[in-house]
N, C-alpha and C positions, 0 to 999 in steps of 0.2 A: 174658648175650646179645650174645655175637659180635656178630652179622651183622644189621644194618637193608635194609630195600628199599625204594624213594623211586618210585613212578609220577608222571610229567609230561602234560600238556598237548602231547611233540611226540609220544606215544604208546609214548617210550623207559619203562626200569623203569633205577634206579639199581643193583646192590649194593652194599652198604657193610661197610666193617673194621671193628669199632666198637675193637677195638685200636689195633691205625693207624691209627686215622681216616684212611684212606685209600679212595677209589673199586676195590673191587676186580672191576667188569663191569658191561657193559650191555645189556641183555636188549630187544632189536628183535622186533616180531612187529605188536603192536596196531595200527591205524592210525585211529586217531585217543588221546583224550585219557584216558587210566589217572585210573580215578574212585576202586580200589579195591585195596588189597593183603595180602597174610596170609602170614604161615610158617609151619610147619605146628615144632611144639614138636621136634623132633631137629633142626630149620633144615636138614631138605637138600627140602622145597621150601615151592616157591612158589605161589601164585595172585593176580593177577591180574584186576579187572573194568573194565571202556574202554568207554567211550561208544560204542564202533563193535559193541556189546551181544554181547560172547562174553565169555568166560572163556577164559585162556592161564595150563598149569602148567606151573609149572618146577621145573629140576632146578638145582637150588642146588651143586650140585658137581663138574658139568661146565657149569653154566651155560648149557645151551639146554632151547630150548621142545618138553613131551614131548607135549604137548596143547593142540588149539585147543578150544573149548566149546560150541556152540551149541546157543541156544530161547530166550532174551529176545525180547522184538520189542521192549524198548527198552534207554536205555542201562542199565548191569549200575552200581549205584550203592556196593555197597559186599560185601564178603566177608571170608568166614572159615572159616577151615580149624582142623579136627580134631587137637588133640595129636597121633594118631599120624600123622596125613598121610594117613587113608585116604575120605575124608569133607569133600569140603568145602559150604560154602552163600553162595547169593546173591542178593539185593535189586537188585529194578532199577525204573524209571520207568514199568513193564509193568505194574504192581500185585501182584506176585508173589514168594514168594520159590520159590528151587529147591534142589534137591537131590542132589546130584553125587556118586559114584562116584570117585575118584581111582584105583581097580587097574584096572576097566573104565573109563575115562575116559568114562562113561556117565552121562544125566540118572537122579537114580533115581525123583525126584520135585516135582510142580506144583504146592505150597501155594499157593493163593487162597483170599478173604478179606480182602484191602484194601481202601479204597475210596482208596486216594492211590498216590505212590511212596514203594516203600518203599526208607528212606533208611538202615538200616541193620542189622546183623546180627549174629548170636553163633550158638557153637553151646559144651555144656559137651565138659566132659573125663572128662564115663564116658561 
């Protein structure tokens, strides 16, 4: 792991070089607190979730936003991204987990069943 990403209450993400121990970029897009971030296994893509009810998809090569994904009706509390960077999952205080296609930048599914906030999500590598 040569790269880390952090999210803050000012709505920005910071990309960090863990070899040089220095900031590489400050990414702006969210309008409120960033509550979760994840990086693909190849280090090329990041996904962030926010109090603004959106996910943002980031290109870590160009340090630009690739997409803003909308669908949750509450804060996005947690995000995870597949090893290959093609699928993301997100949890929210709207009591759902959503599955996202990061190639088409479309929602694939809304998974319901929780009776409270979804505070943590994960996705397997298989």
